[in-house]
N, C-alpha and C positions, 0 to 999 in steps of 0.2 A: 504494498499501498505505501510506504513512505517513498519507494523508489521511484515509482509511476508518479506520484504526486510532487516529487522533486521540490524545487523552490518557489512553489505558485501558492504553496499554505502553509501555515503554522499548525504542527500536530501536538494535542495535549493529549495525555494518556490516563484515565483513569483505571483502576484494578480495583472491582469489589469480590471477587472471589467467590462467588455465587451467592453472595449472601444481599436478601433483599433489603434490608434496612440503610445497607452500607449503600445499595444502589440509588434507593430512594433518596437517600441524603444528599448522594450527586446532582442526583436531577435538581432538587429543591436549589441549591447552591450554583447551579450552572445554567437554568433554563433562562435562553434568550442571550446567553453569554456567548455563543458561539454561532457562525452560519452553517455548519452539518453537524448532525450527531451520527455516526459509527457505532453501532450497539452489538455487541453479542450478547444474547440475552441466556444465559444459561442460569437456569433456577432451580431450586428441587420442584419437583411435579408433584405435591402437596398442593389440592384447590385454593387455598386459602393465600399462597406463594405465587400463583400462578394468576390468582386475580388482582393481588397487588400490585405484580408486575405489568401485566396488561394495563392498569390505572396509569401508572408510570409512564410507560410508555405511550400512551396517549395524550400526555402532555405536551410531547414534542411534536409539532407543525410537520404534516407529511412531506412536505419542501423540504425539509432540512433533515430527514429521517431515512438512515441507512441499515437495513440489519445484515447483520454477519453470520453465516452457520447454521444455526439453528431458528427457523422461521415459525414464530408463532400463526397459525394459520387464524387463529380467533381476531385477530388484530386489523381489522378494516383499514383499506385507504389506499391513496395513492403514492405508498412511500417506495422506496428501492429495497429490493432484497436479493443477496447473492447469499446461496445454500446449499446443504446436502441435506438429502431424505434419507436417511438412518435406516430404515425397514428397507428400502426399494434399493438402495446401493451396494449393501453387504450382500444382498441378493445376487446383483448383476456382478460384484467383485468376486463372489464365490464361484460363480458361474464361469468365470475367466480361468479359474484354476480346475476345475472338474477333471479333466483328464488325469491331472496329479494327485487329485482326491480320492480318486479310484483307487489308486496304488495304496492306500493305506486302509487300517483295518475299521478304524474309527475315527470320527471328528470330536475333539474334545472342544468343548467354549469354556472357558475360564472367565468367570463373571464375579467380581470381587463387590464387597457393599460399597465404596464410593465410584461405582460404575454410574453416573446419572441417568445414562440412556440405555441403560442394558437391555432393558423390557423390550424397546424398540427394535434394536438391533438383534436380538434373539427371535421377534417374530418373523423377521426376514429369514435369518439363520433356520426355523423351523420349517420354512414355506420351501427353503433350495432343499434342504435335506428329503422333504418329502416328496417334491416334484421330481427329485433325481434318485432317490435310493439309497441315501449315504445315510448308515448308522451314526449317531449323535448322541452325545452325553454332555448334561450342563454341570458343570463343576462351581460350588460356592465358596470352596475353600481348596488348598492345596493340599494334598497327603503323598504319602509314598507310594499307595496302594495305586492312584491313578495314572502311574508313570509305567507305560507300557510298551515295548517295541513295537512299531507297525502301527503306533497312533500318532495322529499330529493335535496341534494343540492350539487353537485360535485364541489370544488373550485380547479382552475386551478393556480391559485397565490401561492399555498403553507401554511404551516401550521403556518407561522408566520406573514403573509400579513393582513394588515388592514381588508382584504376583510371577512377574518374569525373570526377576533374580531368583525366585526359588526353583521354578521349573528348572531353569540351567543348571541350577544345585544339586539338584536331586537326578537330574540327567547324567551329572558327571559323578556322582556317588554311584550310580546304579550301572555304570560304564557304558550309557549310551551316547552314540555319537549324533548330534543333532545336526538336521539336514539330512542323515544315512539314516540311521534307526527311528528317530522320529523325527517330527515337522513343527514349526513352530511358525503361525503367523501372527501380525500384531494389528488390532487396528487404529489405523492413524499413523501416517509417516513425521518423518523429521531428518533435520540433518544427522543427527544420531543414530538414526537405522542404517546408515551407512559405514558404523564403527562395530554397533554392536553384535556381540557373539559372530564378527567376522562380516557382518551384514545381514540386517534382519528383514524378512519378507515380510510386506507389509499390505493392506487393503487400505484406502485411504481415499478421501475427496483432495481434490487439487486446491491445496490453501495458497501457492501462490497466485494461481489464477484467482481465488477469491477475492486476494487484495487489488490485482490489478483492477477487475472489475469495477470493485467499489471505488476506487480512486477515479475511474473512467467517468463513474457516474458523477463524482464530485466534478470535476475538471470540465464535463458536458453538461451537467444540471438535466442530465436525460435520465430519469429513475424508470427503474422496470425490474421485473423478478425473474432471477437466472439463476438456476439451478448448476451448479459446479460438476465439473467431470469426476467421475470416482475410476479409480484403478487399481490394478493388481501390478505392485511391485515386486521383480522378483529379484531375491539375494539368495545368501548362501544356506538359510534356515528351513528354506522348503524347496 
C-alpha cells in the first residue's frame, strides 16, 4: 500500500489488535481528521462485538472508507473493499493441490483457539474434502498421537504460531521428514514463509495485490469491491 501511494499521501497507522473498545476509541478521536480510512475489520465474532464494529464503521462516510481483507457484508453502502472470501478461497486453494493431497492418507486440519476465522475456513475445507473424497480430521490441540507418516497437516493459525513449532518438533522427535514422510501447509503467506522449515508451502490471499488495489482506489477516488486472488505457493514442506 505504502509503495503504491508513494509521496502522494501521508499514512498514519493505528493498531487495535482486534479489540473493539480500542477501535471505537480510535474512531472517536480521528473521525473527520483524515481524507481516507483504510480499515481491516477483524473483531471477535460474538454478535454484540460485531454490532459495535458495524456501528463504528457506519460513522465513516462511504466516500472515505476502504475495507481490507475481511468484508462485513452487513455493512451497506458504496465504499471500497478489497477482500478475501475465506470459505471459497480455501476450497479453491486446496483444489490446486488435489493431485498431491491424494498421495497422502489423511488431511489433518490444525485449528487452535486463537484462530479468528477457523469456522469459516473449516466450512470450505469440509466441502472440498466431501467433493473430492479426501479423508479429513480436525484437531483442536496438538499431541504425539496425531503425528503419523503419510499425513498432511493444514495449519490455520499461521506460520509463526506455536502450533507450527510444535508440529515440527514432534516430527523431528519421531524421525519424520517434513516434505517427504509428512506434509505441512500453512494458511496465509509472508516473507518468512520462504525461510521457515526450508520453505513453507502456503495457501494464501495475495496481500501485496490487496495493498496495491487499495492504494489505487485512494489515488483514483474510484471505489469498487474487489476479491483478491488466492493461490497455492509450493515450497519444501509439501
